Every structure is written in structure tokens, then in C-alpha cells.
N, C-alpha and C positions, 0 to 999 in steps of 0.2 A: 022156057028155057029163058035163064037169066042173063041179060047182057051186060058186059064188062065194060067200062070205059077205060079207054087206052089214055095213056098218059104221054103225052107228046110234048116237046120243047116249043117254046114260043107262047104268045098271048092272042086271047080270042078280041074279034073286034070291040066289043064291049069294053073290055079290061085296056086297051089302048085308049078308047075315047076317056074312058075314066081319068087315065094317067094324063091323057094332054089336058083337061080341065084342072087337075092338082097342080100340074107344073104351071099352067097359066096363072093359077092363085097365087103360087109362091113367088112367079117371076113379078107379078104385078106388087105383090108386098116388098118385095125388095127393092123394086123402082121407087115404090113410095116412100121407103125408108131413104134411099138415096137422094130423092129429091128434098126430103124434108131436110136431111143433112146438109144438103147444098145451100138450102134457103137459110138454115139456121148459121152456117158458115158465113153467107153472103152479110146476114144481119150483124153477125159477130164483126165480119171486115168493115162494115158501113160504120158500126158504133164505132171502132177502133180508130177509123180515120177521121170521124169528126171530133173524138175526143183528143186525138193528137194534134188537129189543127187548133182546136180550141186551146189546148194547155200550150202549144207553143206560141199563139198570139198573146196569152195571158203573160208567159213569161217574158217576151221580146218586151211588150209593152210597159212591163213593170221595170224591167231591166233600165230601159232607155228613161222613163219618167222621173226614176230614183235619182239619173244623173243630171236632170234639168238644172241648169244654172252652174255647173261646174266650170271653172275656169273663166267666167264670164265678167266684164267690167261693168257691174252694176251701178256703180257710183257714176259713171259717164254716160249711162243710158240702156247699157246693153241688158235687156231684159230676159228672164230666164223663161217666163212664158209670154209668148206673142201673139197666138191666138188658140180659142178654146171653142171647139164647136163640136154637135154631138157625135159626128162621124169623123172629126178631123182636129187634131192638135199640132201644134207647132211651138218647138221650144230651141232655145240656144243652150247648147252643152258640149264640151269637148270629150265628145264620145270616144274619138280613135286615140285621144292622149297623147297626140304628136308621133303616133305610131302607124308604120305600113300594114294595113290590113288586107289580105287576100290580094296581096298585088297593088293596092290602091294607096298612093301616097297620102299623109297626113294632110288635112285641110284647115285653114283658119277662117277667122270671121268673115262674111261676104264684105268684099271691097266694093265700095258704091261708085268707083271710078272705073270699074269694069262691069261687062255684061256676062250674062243676066245677072242684075242686081236687086231684083223684087221675086218675091215668092207668091205663087208661081210667075214664070217668067211673062206670061200673057194672061189675058182672062181677068177674072175677078181677083185682084192684088190682096193677099190677107195679111202680108208683112212687107214692109220696106224700111229697112234700117235708115237712120238719120244722118249716120255717119259712118266710117270705117273704123270697126274697134280693133285694137292692136291686141288681139287675144286668139288663143286656140279653139275659139269655141264656135264650131260650125252651126248651121242652122237645120233642124232635122224635122220633117214632116211625118207625121204617122197619120193615114188616111186611107179612105176607100175611094179618093178622087182620082180615078185613072186617066181622065183626059186632059186634065191639068189646067181646067178652068176655074179652080178656087171653090167649087162648090161641089158636094156629094149629092147626087141625084139619079134619077133613073137611068140617064145617059152614062153613067159609068158602069153600068151593067152590061156585060156580053160583048165589052169591046177587047177582052184578053181571051187568049185560048183556054186559059184555065177555067173561064166562064163559059165555056161552050156547052154544057151537060145541061140534063133534064130540069136538074134543081135552079129554079129562077129567082131564089131568095138569096142566093151567096155571091159575094163580090170579094175580089182580091185586095186584102190588106197590103198596103205598100209603105215601105219607108224610103222617103226623098231627101236626100243629103245635100245643101246646098253650101259652099264654102269657097275661099279664095285659095287657088293651088302655088300661089307663091312665084308663078312663070308668068302672070300676065292674064290670067283668066279665072273667071268665078266657075267652078264646076257644078253640075247637077247630076247626081250619081241615084240610079232609082234600083229598088230591089224589091219584089215580091215576098211577103213574109207567111200568109196565110190565107186559106178561103174560110170566110166568117160571113154570118148574115148581115145582109145592109138594112136600109130603111124601108124594109118591106112589111105592109101590114099581115096581119095575122088572117085565117080566113073568117073570124068574125067580125073583122073590122077593126078592131085594137091594134095598138100599135107595139113593137118590141121594145125593151130598154133600149137607149142610146149607147153606143159604145162607149163613150166619156159622159160623166156627171161630174158637175165641179162644184166643191163647196166653199163660200168665201166667208171673209170676216165683215160682218156688214155693221158692226157697231163699235170697233177698236177694243171691245171687251174681251180678254182672253178665256175669262170664265165662263161665257154664255156660249152655246153651240154655234158651229159655222151655220148658213145658210146655204141650201141647195138651190143652185140657179134654175130658175124657170119653176121652183115649187111656190103655187099660188097659196097653198094651206101648210106652213110651216109646222103647225102641229104634227102632222102625220109623216114629215120628213122623207116623203118617196114622191115620184112623178107618176101621175095618172096618164090613160092613154090621151086624153086632151090635152096635157101639159106637155107630152111629149111631142105630140104633133105640131104644137106652137113654139117647138124650142128654137132659138135662134143662137149664135155664137154670144159668149159671153163680152159684154162691152169692154172696150178698151180700158176705161178708168178702173174695171173691177179687175183686170187681169193680175195685177200685184196683189191684190188680195186673197186671191186662190190660195188656199192652202191643202185641201185635199182633192184627189181625183179618184173616181170610183169606175172601175172598169166593169163591163158586163160584156162577154164576148159568147156568142151563139155560134157553136159550129155543127153543119147538119150533114147528113148522108148525102151521095151523089146519085144513089140510085133509088126508084120508086119502091114504096112498100106500102100495101094497101093498109097494115096494121096502124099506120100512122097518118088517118085521112084526116084528123084534124089539123096537121100540119100540112095540108096539100100531099100527104104521102109521103113526107121525109123526117126520118128521125133526127132529132134535135138534142144536144148537148149544152148545156149553159154552165159558165163558171163566171165567178165575179171574186174581184179583190179591190184592194183600196190601198193607195200609195199618198203619203205625206210628203208633200213638196218642201224639203226643208230647207231650202235655198229662197224660200219666201220672207219677204221683208216687208214689213207695214209702211216703213219710210223709202223715199225714193230721192233722198237728197241727203248731202253729208256735211257735216261741219268738223274740221279738223284742226290741228296744228301742234305746235310746241312752247311750253312754257320754259324760257331757257335762263341761263346763268350768264348775263351781259356783262361779260369780263370788263370790254373797254367803254361801257355807259353808252353805246351809240345808238342802241334802238333796233339793231339791225343783229340777225342771230350770224355769225361768223364762224368759220372754220374753228374747230378746237374749243369752241364755246358748247359748254354741256345742258343738257336737260335736267328740269328739277323736278323728282318725283313727287307724289301725293298732293299735288295741287288740285284746289277745288276750281273749275270752272263752270258756270252755271247760266241759265238763260233766265234773263230778268222778267219779273214777273210770271215765272213758273216753277214749276217744282223738278225740272228736269236739270240733272247735273252731272257731271263727268270727273272724275280724278285723273290726274296724269300718270302715267304707267313709270317704270324704270328708268324710261328715257326722256321722260318728260313729255310725253305724246298724250294726246286724248283724243277721242272721236266721239262723235255726237250725231247719229241718223236722225233726220228730221224730215217730216214732211215740207213741201213748198211754202214759202211764206216769207214774211217778215220779222225779223230776230234782232234782240239786245242780248249781246255774249257779255258776261263779265268773269274777270279774272279774280280770285280772293288771293290777295299776296300770303305767302306763307310766312310763318315767323321769323322774324330776323332778316326780311327781305324789304325792298322798295322798287318799286315800279321803275322801268326806263321808258316804258311804252305805255299808251292809255288803258285802264283797266276796264273801259266800257267800251265796247265796239257793235255799230250797227251793221246788218248783212241783210240781203234779200237773195232767198234760195229759190232757183226753178228747178222742175222736174230732171234727174239726172245730174245735177251740179255738186261737183264736190269743192267747197270752199276753205281755203287755208286762212287761220287767224293766229299769229305766233304772239304769245306774250313777253316781254323781256324784263328780268328782275336782277338785281344788283344785291348779291349778300353783302352781311355787315362782317362775315368770316375771313379768315385768311387764305390766302392762293399760294400754290407751289407750280412747280414745272417738271413734266416728264419728258425727258427728250433722248437723244440717241441716235445711232446711225446703222442702217442696214448695209453691210458690206459684202464683197465677193471674197470668201474667205478661200483662198487658193491653196494653203497648204493644210486647210480641214483641221485647224487646232482649235477651234472655237475662241480664238484670241485675235483682235484686230490688229494686222500688222501696218508698218508706215506704207508698204507697196501695195496695200489693198484698198481696192476703190469701192466708193458707194456704189449702190443699186439704186437706181431712180424708179417712181412710180409703184413702190410696193406699200400695200394697204396695211396699216397698225389701227387697232381697235380696241377701245376701253369700254369696261362692262357697264358705265355710266351711260353709254350711248354714243360717245364721241368717236371721230374716226378721221384719220388722214393719211395723205398717202406722201411718200418719201419726195424730195425735191430731186435737182439734179445730180446733187452730191451723196444722197441717200440718207439726209438729214431729216428728221421729224421733230415734230415739238408739239406738247398738250400743256394749255394753262388750265389748271383745276384748283377745285377748292380743298381744303384740309380733308382726309379720309382714305379711305382703303379702295384699291383697284387691281383689277387683274387686266393687264396688256397682253394682246394677242397679236402676232404676225401671221401673215397670209402670204405665203410664198408665191412668187411669181411663178409663170409656167415655165417648165425645163430647169428649174431651180429645185433643189433640196436643203434642208437645214443642218447647219454643225453645231447649232445651239439650238436650247428649247424655244418651242414657238409661244410658249404662255409664260409668263412671269406677275408674281404677286407683289404689288408695290403699296407703300405708304408714305402718305404726306402728313407727317405727324405736324409741324410747325409752319406758321405764315412764312413764305420764302423759302422752303424749302425744295430743292432740285434732286431729282432721281435720275440718271443716265442708264439706260439699258440698250447695248447692242445687240444686232443679230447677225448672226454669221451665217450666209449660203453659198452654195456653189452649184454652178451650170453643170448640167450633166445631160446631154441630149438622147440618153438611152432611158431617162425617166418616164414613167407615166403618171397619171394624175387619180386620185379617188378624192371626189369631192362632193359636197351637198348642202343643205340647210337643215338646221334644226327649227322647226317652225311651229306656231301655235295654230293648231288645225280647227279653226273654229267651227267648221262644219261637219267636223267628225268623220270626213270620207277617206282618209288617209292619203288624200291628194295636197300637193303645195298649190294652192289656188292664189290667185292674185288678190293682194291686199292682205293676205295673212301674215302676220309679222313674225320675224325670225326671233327665237331665245338665245340668247347669249348663256356663256359660262356652262353648257353643257359638256360634259366629259366625254370626248370622243376617242376609242382606243382601235387599235391596229393589230392584227394577230401578230406582227413583227416586233410588237413591243412598244411601237410608238405610240404618243398619245397627243391629244392636241383638246383645246376646249372652242366652243365656237364663238366667233366674234360678235361684235354688236347687232350685226343683222342675222345673226344665226348662221353664219357660213362658217364651214370647216375646209380643210384640204389637206392632203398627204401626197407627196411629190416623191414616188417609189421606184425601185427597179422591178424589171419584169418579174413576175411571178403571179402566185394565185393568194388572194389573201381573205380575210375576213374583218368587218369593219363592225364596232358596237358602239351603242350611246348608252351613257348612264343616265338616266332622266333626273334633270334638275328636281331638288327638293319641291313635293307639293304637286308635282305632274306625273301624268302617266302617259302612256303612248297610243296613239291610232294606227300605228304602223310597226312591224318588228323591230326590235332593238338590236338584233344582230342581222346582218347581209353577209350571207357565205359565198363561197365559190365566185371571188371577184378576180377574173382573170384581167391581167394588165400586162401590156406588149408596149414597147416604146413609143412613146409622143402620142399616145391615147389619153382619153380622159373618160371615166366611169362615174357616173351622178347617183348617189343614195341618198334620199332625203328622209329624215328622221321627223315624224309627226307628233306632237304632243298636245294634250289639254290637261286642265286644272283636274287635280284627282278630286272626285265629287265624293260626298259623304254617303254610303249606302245604309238607308234604313228601311226596316220592314214592320208592316201591320200584322199582329198574330192573331189569327181567328180560329179556334176550337170550333171545327166542324159538329163535333159529336162523339160521345164513347162508341166505342166498338167492341167486338171481339179482339183479341191480340191480332195486330196487323203482322201479315208475313210479307205482302207485296201490294204495290200500288203502281199505278199507271195512267196517264193522262192522255185521253183521246176526244174526239169529236164525234159524238153518236148521229150527228146530223139530223137530230129528230126535230130541231126548230129551224133550221136552216139560217142559223146567225153565225156559223163559224165559231162557236165557242168551246172551249175545251172541257169537256166531262171528266169524271173522275171513276176508276174502277178499282175495287180494294180486293185482295184476297185473304181470308183469314182462315183459322183451322176450322175443319169439320165439326158441326153438330147436330145430334138427330133432330133439334127443335126447329132449327132456321136455315137458310141457305146461306153460305157462306162466300158468296160471288156477289159483291155489293157495288151497285151501279147509283153513282150521285150525280145526276143530270144539271147542268151550269143553267141558273135562272137569270142570267145577264138579259137586261132588255136594251140599256142604253149606258151612257158613260154615267148617268146618274143613277145607276142601281148601287144602293148601299152594298158593301163588302160583306157585311152581314147576312144580306139576304142572297148572296148567290147561289150557297148550297143548304138545302135542307138539313136540319140534324140528323133526321132518318134518311137511308138511301130511298131513291126513288123506286127501284124495286132490287130483287134477290134472286139469285139462280144458286142451287145446288150442287156441287161437284162431288159430293160424298167421298172427299178426302181433303187433306190440309192443301191450300193452294201456296206453292213456295214461289213461283214465279208467273208473271202476267206480260206479256207483249201483245202487240196489234198490228195489225196491216190487212190491207183487202185481200182476202183469199178468196171470196165468191167471185170478184171481177165484176161488183156492182158500185164500184167507186165509194164504197161506204168502208169503213176501218172495221175489222172483225177482231176477235179476241182469241189469243192462244193461252191457255193456261198449263202450268207444269206442277203435277202433284205428288203427294207424298203416299204414292202407291206403287206396288211392287208385283202385283200379282194379276195385272190387267193392264188396260188402257190408262195411262199417266201423263198424256199428253191430249188435251181435248180443245178442240178447235168450236167456237160459238160464233154462230152468224148472227149479225146485226142487220135487223128487218126494221129499218125506219125507226131507229133509236132503241128498238128492243130487241134483245138478245134472245136467241132462242130458248125456249124452256129447258131444254135437256142438250147437252152436245152434238152437233151435225155430224162430227167425226170424232175418233178416238183411235191412239193408237200407243203401242207398248214397245217400252225399251227394253235394250237385252240385260240380261244377267242379275235380274231381281233387283233393278235399282230405281232411286227414287229420283225425280227431276229437281233441280236445284235452281237452274237458270236457263232462260231461252232468248234466242234471238231469231227473228225471220228476215233473210236475206236472200238475195239471188246469189248463191256462192259459186253457180257454175256457168254463170252469164249466158243462160238460153232464153233470160226474158220473163221465167218464171221462178215465183218466190219460193226458196227452200227453208229448211228449219235446221237450227244448230242447238242441241240441249247440252248442259252441264249435270254430270249425274254423281249421286253416292249411293254406294252399294250396301246392302244390308248382309250380303255374305261375307265380308271381312270388314275389320275395324279401320276406319280412315281409309278407304280405298274408291276410287270411283273412275270417272271416265267422262269423254265426249261422244256424242252420238250426233251423225248427219241424216238428215232425212231428204231426200231429192223430191222436189214440188212436181207434181202432174196437172196443176193448176184446178180449180173450183175447190179448193181445201184438201185436195188429195195427197198426200206425202208416201214415200216409199223407204222404208229403212235403207240406208247408202252404206255408211261406214262408222265402224265403232272403234275409237280410240282409249285405250285403257292403260297406256306405257307411254312414259317420255324417255327419250333416247332410244335405246333399241330394248332393255330390259328392266327399267326400273318402274315399279307402279305406280300409277298416277294418284295422287289422293283425292280425298272428296273436293269435289268441284262447287267451293260456295260461291265463286264470282267469275264471270265470263262476259267479255266482251270481243266486238269483230273491228277490224279497220284495215286500210292497205297499207301495213307495216313496212314493207320493202319496195312500194311504190310501181307494182306492174299493173293495176287497175283492178285487182279483185279483192275479195274479203279475206283476211286472214285472222286467226282466232287468238287471243290470248285468256288465259284460264288461271285462276288462282286457286291455290288448293290448300287444304289440312291434312298434313300428315301424322299430327298429332294435335292435342289440344291447343298448343299454343306456337306449332312450328307448320309451316308449309312453304309453297314455292311458287313462282310464276313461269308457266311454259308456254311457248309460242311455237305454234302449229302454221306453216306457211300453205297457203292455198296452191297447190301445184308445183310450188318452189321454182316458178318459171325462170327467174333470172339465175337460177342455180341448174338448171336442167334436171330437176328430179322426176318432175311427173305431169300429170293432165290436169286442167283446171278443173276445182270439184273434189280432189284430193288432196287431204291435209295431211303433211308430213311435218314433224316434229323438227324445230329447228333449234331452240336453244332454252336456257333454264338458269333463273337469277333467283337469288335468295332473298326475301324481304326480313329475314330475322323475326318471324311472327307467323302466326296463321293469317290467312288471307281470308276475309269476309266480303269483299266486294272487289270489282275492278272497272277501271274507266279508261277508255282509249281516246285521247283526245288531242288535237295540236294545240300546244300550251304557248305557241307563236314566239317562243325563243329566238327563233330565227325565221329567214324568209324560204326554207325549204317545204314547207307545206304537209310535213310528214306528222303522223301521229306518235304521241308520246303515251306512257303508261302510268297512271295513278293507281294505287292499292291501299285500301283501307285494312288496317291490321289489328289483331290482338297479340301482345306478347306476354302478358300474363292478366290475372283477373283484376280488372279495372285498369289495364293500362294498354295502351297501344299506339299507333303513329299513321300517318298518310305520308306514302313515300311516293316519290317521283323519280322515273327514268325517261330521260330523254333521249330521242332517236336520233342516233349519229350513223348516218348511210346504212341503216338496219341492224346497227348494235344500239343496246339501251345502257346507260349509266355511264358511269366514270371507271376507267381501268383501275384497277388497285394499284398502289405503289409502295404499300405497307408491308407486302410479303405474306399476307394473310392467307392461311391454307384452306382455300375453298373446296367442297366436296366434289366428288369426280361428277362430271358432267354440269357443273355448274359453271357458269361463265364469271371468270374473276373480275366482276364489276360491281362498284357500290351505286346506290341509287345517288342521284345529282342533288336530291334535297329532301328534307321531312319536316313535317310539322307534328308536335308532340301535345296533344288536349288534356293530357293527363288521364285519359281514359281509353277504353277499348272503342275503336272506329268500326261501326257494322256496317256502315252504307255510305255510297258517295255518288256524285253526280257533278256536273260542270256545264257551263254555259256563259258566254258573254251577258254581263248584265248590267254595267256602269258604262256601257258604248265606247270603251277603249278595245284595243285589238285584243285583249288578253282574256281568257275564259276565268270566271271565279269558279271556285271550288267549294261545294256545298257536302259538308261531312255530320253524319248522325253517330252520336255515341252512346256507349254504357258507362256510366261513372261508378256505379256500384252493384251490387248484387240485391239491391231492394228495387230495382225496375225504375232507375232513373238514369236520366242522360240530357245531352244538350245537342243544338244542332249548329254548326259553326259556318260563317261562310269566310272564306280565306281569299282576299284580294291578291291575285298573283300578277308577276310583272317578268313570266318566263319562269320563275321559279317560286316557291313556296313561301309566304311569310313566317315569321316568326312568331307572330300572334294572330290569332283569328276573331272576328266578331260575332260574339254569343247571339243569336237571333230570338231564342226564348226566353220570356219575362221569368218563368217558372218552369220547373222540369215538368214535362209532360209525358215523360217516361223514354225508356231506352227508345233511340230511333232507330227502327229496323229496316226501313225502306223509305226511297226518295225519287220524286221525279220533278221535273221543272216545265212550266207551261205558263203562257201568258192567260190568266182564267178571266182576268177585268177588262181584257183588250184596250190597254192602255200602252200598247207596244213594248210593255218592260216585264222580263222573267219574273214571275213568281214561281213558289216552292211549296209543294204538297209533300206532307210526310207521314207516314204510318209508325205509331208507337206501340210498346207493350207497358201497361202500368200495372200487372199483376200476373198471376200464373197464367190467366184466362181472359183478361180485358187489355184493352189498349184505346188509342185515341186517332181521330183523323183530323190534321191541322194542316191549315194551307197559310204562308205567310207572303203577303201582297207586298211588292214593291211601293215604298212610298216616297215620293219625291221632296 
């Protein structure tokens, strides 16, 4: 009889045991994964913390050291660098700039009459000022010395709460500020900046690089390299472990010769990780940078004075006696000499010692004082020696009265009295104040003059404040009266136009004023700066804009326009204008080599040699024979490396993208702190955005990631930015479609980290229903001032016509959308096809808002560079001609333009000549025979009429440009890619030449 098995619900004991085992394996696997993820997260967090500490420390140290010497009285002995140790540096600088910061009132220089008057207040004193300097420059200590004994040692480790963790390498980096508070006491203010590695040996017994390394001028020869303090083998230029262990602070006599400081900051994780056993179990991040101390002076004494016209022949410079320009003053027995300036003044920085100084009488003059004077100079001394001369030419008189114009008719009446103590200035350098009757007098030699009156506080003018005067004959008298009226409801806008010797945009002590600079007020008033560079407007309550017109031959280190100046009665607002002599800009042209036709170029540092030098990446058309992503690695080794040796004629290596590379951008996508490459491709049936990771200087052999855009499009331009402000890089690309002629769009990709992007928003229209043209140029910037990136696109809607469209990010100020969503805002017409776009602040005012530059083609062989200035989120100047603009086009014209008599194909901009304004670099196509030029435009808030052609001969039409400092001379260089035939081109670098 056959037994049948009965089917019952449930599990047998064996089945249950098997299930339990399987479930245990699964749970164990899950726990293992979670533990690994937690460890990975912890490691990422540790790296991020260490990197953040390191970066904060580097940025903070650089910022302060760059300000060393600001507003110091160097000539009276207030040095900019007063202590330089391996883990402690002490500087004098006006960092607070007279402003209240975080609730702390500004400090002045340490007063030796109040306590504490030394740094530190007790223990080993590293700085004790010899006198009280009347400047706003406080003393700042950047140090690991937490116990305040003046030295950095193991005793400074563990005495702060932040140092209580397991990592015994870490010290608190502190900033300690000393200064007089103006109220009877010297203040000491301490702030913790970051956690960094201190002087703790590595596990192998070697020493980490010090926080500060100092390079000093050892031979008074600027042509020879500076010497590294503590380096016993100058040939290698580095400190070995033994030299680091023996380091002591820079001796006091050498401090004034220090020209460069190298920072090496090491940040470390606070949690133990056995993967880093070679560093006692802690992850380390090291960052280095260098800063040149531009306030450094090889001389620490000064000889100065005035060569003056001694009208009364008494050997003394009296009020009203003017200086004589262009007179030579020389050191006897030496080659050093100086020429007097427009005011007859001369300055001669010298080292301490004994000197004989001689004045060479100008033609037509004889001396009223000895022509040879002996002086002895000591450190910190400023010695004045004046020379009097008497001219044989004729004299005249300029006089007049400053009066209270009661009826405000601009004419002096019998009942209108004079105003005392009003300043009058001549552009020769002379200045006087009116006497008790309001009368003033100048005695001058024959010539042309500009006379300037400076209104007293509470007065406004009823007559012009500046007058041109001619003393044509001996004995001439010219009378000029100035009418003023008292008004208690007036406020004052005042300031100085000054010669910004150190180019820092701040009016420092001993920086001279510039006379005769035209100053204009938005109300229509104008004046010129007086002999001291001072200007003043007394105006009624309201909002004003004040502008300077640079004197001929000068350019600016500050904005030429200050906007939104609010004046209320009985208030004074100060706005200074800094100027420097306009320097000639020249470049050395080096043709790196012949290439395929250049489509895109980008500079970046591949970090292949730890030299922080910029390399070049070039994109070209795809061929079946060679790779079309070309990498040229920089071969810089020192300041002596010839320019011709920086790049080899052939690329270091190539990669193949299998389609034309229209765009290249670079950013750290993989999170390893190295820049990676993103290319935009001429490909419309698959991945046309390729991400190439940088692996220690070598790009991956093939793309690590690829992404495809919508609507069968080609990528024409690309930018990597964080547009949604989540801390992760995103991607924006400009497109050209193959589906319809002259149409395109913009597509955004939201970043997920590690080079991963997800398609986000596709924009194909302007306004609501207008098709967007081919996007040939695109750039980003905060156009509306809300803190996020907006997009500017330049298009082609046919061969020689296009538009500029603006898409605001979230349009937060207009309440339209969320961050990361781009909404069309405005359209402007460039009256041509747009080839390239640059968004940059032209510094035409002090608003810090980006403006728009466009490179255009208008016909074959013709085009322009056009500039739209940003005015509260609107660009260009409103139309006043009644021109009929197209629908949806903002009726504004460009503010300025430059016509090179060629099509403008590429554009970039950056400050090059060290003034405040960016220079604009333009690449052109001048014919259909593959010719073109590259121009530099020196801007002053607007574009010049003429540009400076950089190329000696045509290297081809200039398709693509990027800017970078390739030879590490702290000046911007230019790399361009050109087209010389249907298939060929060149890679050319223009190096800045001093």
C-alpha cells in the first residue's frame, strides 16, 4: 500500500534552522555594510574637517600678511615685520582700517605710555615699540603660543579646550591683537582661528615644515634670488629636518630685508584611524602658499625736502613761495639722485649713515641756500633739507577775497564780509588760508595756474571753486573772489585723490595727494583736487554719486565712481580716489607648437609635480589617428626657467573623446582636491558631456562619466558651479541643436558628488514663446546680488544676428522661484551674432556688481566688443533716440564698444597691470584666409578707443582664450588657441613682460 505525504501548513524543524542561518548571514552582511559606510563617512568627515581647518588657516594668514605695513609710519621706525619665528609672526598693520568689527572698536598703534606696552605683556618679549606712533596700525601676532610666554613649545599644547582630543599633534592657531583704544589703555584681543599641526616630530623622527618660512634679500641685488632663512645649503632652497630643528627667529637686523613668507599649514583629523599609522593614526592635509610683503623697504631712513622759489631771497621757505619742479638733487660721491616733483618735493630712501647732498641749480636760477649739505641719518629717521633758489624771470600776484554771499548772486557787494581761514591752493603746490578779512595772496612766477578754493564746513559755493589763471607778464596781478553761503542743512562729501604707491587701494601715511584731478558730482557740480589732492562738496541732504576723472597718464587703484552716498544735514562722508602712474603693458609671444584646429583651451594645475604651476588643456576636432584632448604640462622649476622651456612643442599626452571638443572647463569633481576636466562635445546621439578624472597629473584614458543633453543637441559651452547652493558642484551647458537651424538652449545638471550629475532643467525659450538661438557664449555671475549664480547666454539667431539673454537663479529678489531654477529675466540686442560672453565687474563704480562683455560678428570680417554696465540689475543705458526695439528686447544700448575692424571670436578679462580695472583680451578673425589678431584693451570702467595688438604676426584666427600665471611671476599671462587652415592651428602663450 502506498503512503501518501500529507501537505500541511508551516515549516519543518530543518527548514526553520536553515532559514535562521540564512537570515543571520544576511544580517551580518548588512551590518558589515553599515559599519563600512559609517567608517567611510567618518573618514570623509575627518578629511573635510582637516581640510577646512587647513584652508581657513591659510586664507586667514595670507589675508593678514598681505596687509603687513598698511598705514604704518615706516619713516619714524614703525616697521611692518617685527618678529619672524617658525611658528609665530608679528606684524604692524591697520587691519581694522578704523572700523568697528564684530562689536570691537578700532585700535591704534600701541601707546608706550599705557599698559601693556610689550608683546607679549610678560615672559619673553618679542616686540617693544620704541615710541608711540600716531597711526591706526595695530600690532598683530599670528601664533601657536597659547600661554603667552613669547615662545612656542610643548607647553602650548593641551591648555585650550579645543586641544583636549586624542590627536596630540594639534595646536590652536591664534590671532592676538595689541593696540591703543584711545581711551587710556592698550587692548589685547585674542581670537582662535584654526587647529593646525605644531612643532611635533613625525614618527620617523623627522620634523614637519614650519608654519612660517622667510626669504630675505641677502645681497642688495634684486636680480639674485632671495635667501631662505635657516637654509645652510642655498643651492637646494629648502629646509631639511636638521635645519628645521635648528630654526630660530629671524634676527632683528634682517627683518627689514624679508621679502617673502612661505606658509605651510598641516591640518589633521581628530579621530584615530589605523590606516594612517605612519602619522600616529591621524589623517593629514597639507597646504602651502607664499605671500610677498610688498611694503618691504630696503632702506629704513629718509632724506626729503623742497626746492623752492625764494621770492624774498631770505633762505627760508615762506608761505606762498612755490616749489620748483624737475630739479636734480643728488648724493655726492654716489650714483643716487632724485628729481623734484610738480611741487618741488624730493624723496630719497637711504640706509643709515653719513651723506653729503647736493642740489643742481636749474637753468635761470641761482641759490639762496647752500647747494651742498651734510647729514647723518639713523634708523627710522626722516631728515628734511630744503634748497632755496631765486629765478631771473618775472613775478605776478594772484589775490582776492572769500566772502559771504548773502544774496547768492555770485557778486561781492559792499555789505558782504570776508570769511576767515578758508584754504586756497595752486596746482604748483602753494596753498594759503584767508586772513581775518577773507583776503588771500600768492606771489608767483610767470606761468599758467589752477586756483582751487576749499569751502569751510557748513558753507556752500555761489561761484566756481576752481579757476584757471595766467600770469603773462612781469608784475601782472589777477584777482579772483569766491562767494560762499552758510547753510546749516548742508552735509559734506570730501576726500583725497592720492598717489597709491603700494597699490593697495588705501590712502596710507606719506602717500601724496594728486592735484588737478577732476571730481564730478551727480548733481552737476564739479571741482578739481587741490595741491594736497583734497576735494570737497558741501551739499544739501540727498543721495549722490561722486566720480573722478583720472589725471592724464594715471590709472586707478580704487573705483572711479562711488554710488549711493546718502547725505543728511551736518554729516561728512569721505571717499578717496587712489591713482598710480599708468604703466605700459607688454608681452613676450611664445608659439608653443602647431596643433589641429583649436576649439577650446583651459588652464589648470594637474598637481603632477607639487609646484603649483598652471598647465594647459586644449580641445581640437576629432580625427581617427590621434587623440583630440591635448595636455601640455608646465615644466617650470624656478624663476630662472626660460619662457621657451615652460611647455614642450608636443603635448605631454593626449586623450581621445571621439568627437570635436567645443568646450573645456575644470573643477574638483572627484573630491580628491585635484582639478578634473569636463569637455563639451560636438555629438548629438549620445554622451556629449564627458568627465575626465585627474589621477596625479594624468587624466583617465577614457571618460569616467558621460552625460547626454536633450533634443539632439551639441554642447557649445560649459560651466561647473554650485547653482543650488547645496555645497555640491553642478553643471550648466550651452547648446546648439541639429533639429532646426540657429536654435539652441541651456541645460542644467544637478550634482550628486563624485562626478555624478542628473539632468535638471532644459531651457529653449526666451520670454515665454521665443525660441532661443544657438548658444555660442555663456557665463555665470551674481547679476541680481542675491548670492547665487545667474546665467548670461549669447546666441546666434542667424549668421550675423543674435541676442543676449539673462536667466536669474530663483529670481529670489522678485519672488519667482526656488534656488537652482533659472527663469528668463531680460533680453538685450548686440546688433550682431554673439561668439563669446564674459561676466565681470568692470569696477566702474563701488557696487561690486558684475557687468557683461560680448564678442560679436556683424558681417564677414567685422565685429565688436560691447559692454553693458550693471545698474541695479539692469544693463546698458536707456534709449533716448526713440529707436524701435523688438518685442521683449530691453530698450537699452551698450554703454561702450570697441571695434577692431575684425570679427571678435573670443574674449576674457582679468586685472593685469595692477590697477583696479580689469584688462580685456579679445581674439579676432580679420579675413576668410584664417588670419586674426589678439588685442589687449586697457579699461577704466569703460572700453578704450584703441587696443594694444599683442601678436607680432598673425598666428591665425583666435578661437579660444584663457588667462593664468604660467611662469609664477605674479602677473597674468595669456594662452590662445588659433586656426591657421581648415584643419590646422597653433597654441600660443603671451607672457607678461615687466
